[in-house]
Every structure is written in structure tokens, then in C-alpha cells.
C-alpha positions as a printed NumPy array, in Angstrom:
array([[  7.504,  17.91 , -62.727],
       [  4.4  ,  16.022, -64.008],
       [  3.254,  14.269, -60.703],
       [  4.478,  17.67 , -58.153],
       [  2.185,  20.108, -60.711],
       [ -0.582,  17.005, -60.717],
       [ -0.459,  16.931, -56.78 ],
       [ -0.418,  20.521, -56.404],
       [ -3.761,  20.559, -58.941],
       [ -4.929,  18.313, -56.457],
       [ -3.762,  20.616, -53.124],
       [ -5.648,  23.13 , -55.008],
       [ -9.281,  21.361, -55.182],
       [ -8.865,  20.142, -52.052],
       [ -8.605,  23.788, -51.069],
       [-11.537,  24.881, -53.842],
       [-13.879,  21.861, -51.701],
       [-12.517,  23.63 , -48.125],
       [-13.851,  27.032, -48.923],
       [-17.164,  25.841, -50.585],
       [-17.571,  23.669, -47.021],
       [-16.976,  26.822, -45.595],
       [-19.3  ,  28.702, -46.917],
       [-22.401,  26.055, -47.329],
       [-22.879,  24.17 , -44.318],
       [-20.944,  25.482, -40.716],
       [-17.517,  26.396, -40.419],
       [-16.055,  23.378, -38.371],
       [-18.827,  20.651, -40.013],
       [-18.503,  21.71 , -43.588],
       [-15.195,  21.698, -44.084],
       [-14.537,  18.314, -42.18 ],
       [-17.248,  17.356, -44.853],
       [-16.029,  18.64 , -47.607],
       [-12.608,  17.74 , -47.338],
       [-14.585,  13.509, -46.437],
       [-16.291,  14.213, -49.838],
       [-13.383,  15.249, -51.776],
       [-11.681,  11.983, -51.354],
       [-13.313,   9.802, -53.205],
       [-13.591,  12.18 , -56.244],
       [ -9.636,  12.746, -55.717],
       [ -9.301,   8.683, -56.33 ],
       [-11.276,   9.365, -59.582],
       [ -9.302,  11.941, -60.792],
       [ -6.37 ,  10.05 , -59.796],
       [ -7.389,   7.034, -61.623],
       [ -7.793,   8.963, -64.558],
       [ -4.115,  10.602, -64.955],
       [ -3.294,   7.31 , -64.468],
       [ -5.187,   6.018, -67.698],
       [ -3.977,   8.583, -69.772],
       [ -0.221,   7.779, -68.604],
       [ -1.126,   4.444, -69.536],
       [ -2.632,   4.81 , -72.675],
       [ -1.541,   7.939, -74.242],
       [  1.513,   8.493, -73.213],
       [  2.24 ,   5.011, -73.083],
       [  3.426,   4.064, -69.405],
       [  2.762,   0.448, -67.83 ],
       [  0.56 ,  -0.034, -65.286],
       [  3.156,  -1.219, -62.95 ],
       [  5.493,   2.388, -64.036],
       [  1.793,   4.464, -63.069],
       [  0.945,   2.08 , -60.009],
       [  4.162,   3.599, -57.721],
       [  2.875,   7.366, -59.462],
       [ -1.221,   6.841, -59.005],
       [ -0.262,   5.33 , -55.457],
       [  1.896,   9.239, -54.844],
       [ -0.715,  11.608, -56.48 ],
       [ -3.843,   9.852, -54.736],
       [ -2.255,  10.154, -50.934],
       [ -0.294,  13.568, -50.862],
       [ -4.105,  15.07 , -51.639],
       [ -6.178,  12.774, -49.297],
       [ -4.168,  12.575, -46.692],
       [ -3.978,  16.45 , -46.604],
       [ -7.969,  16.15 , -46.421],
       [ -8.564,  13.347, -43.86 ],
       [ -5.731,  15.377, -41.487],
       [ -8.257,  18.831, -41.844],
       [-11.041,  16.356, -41.843],
       [ -9.793,  14.429, -38.3  ],
       [ -8.629,  17.913, -37.86 ],
       [-11.798,  20.627, -37.696],
       [-14.059,  17.032, -37.02 ],
       [-12.27 ,  16.941, -33.571],
       [-12.428,  20.822, -32.788],
       [-16.022,  21.583, -34.041]])
């Protein structure tokens, strides 16, 4: 359940980035750039989530690595799709 919550948090953060991109830049290019800027930040935050799981929740790195992959990959894939779509149509 925690994994689903973290993925939803990532998608929510992506939405915040997209809204900021929409208002701060030109509509298509700003949203594409916002989606691109989201990805490294999300990798960092997913890594922090893994570190918490290992250091405080008592999971091993081997247990947490697949979770890191899923937690990072789902929002990052959505961000890459949005960046590609807005860049292609912008």
C-alpha cells in the first residue's frame, strides 16, 4: 500500500510541475520542460524513499531495489510521455 501512495505522490508532484510549466512558460514547451525537470527530482525523492525503507523500516537493499524501480519508473514514464507529446505538438 505504501508503494501505491508513493507513486500517487509522484504523479501529484508531476501535476504540480506541469501546472507550473503551464503558467511560467509557453504552454507546450513549458509543460514539456517541466516534465523533464521532474524526472531527476523524482529519482532523488524515490532514492530517499528507498533509504528510509532500508535505514528505518528495516528492509534490505535487495528488498527495496525493485520497489525503487517501480516507484521511480511509473511517474517518470508518464513524465517522459508528456514531455514527448508536448514537444512533438508544440
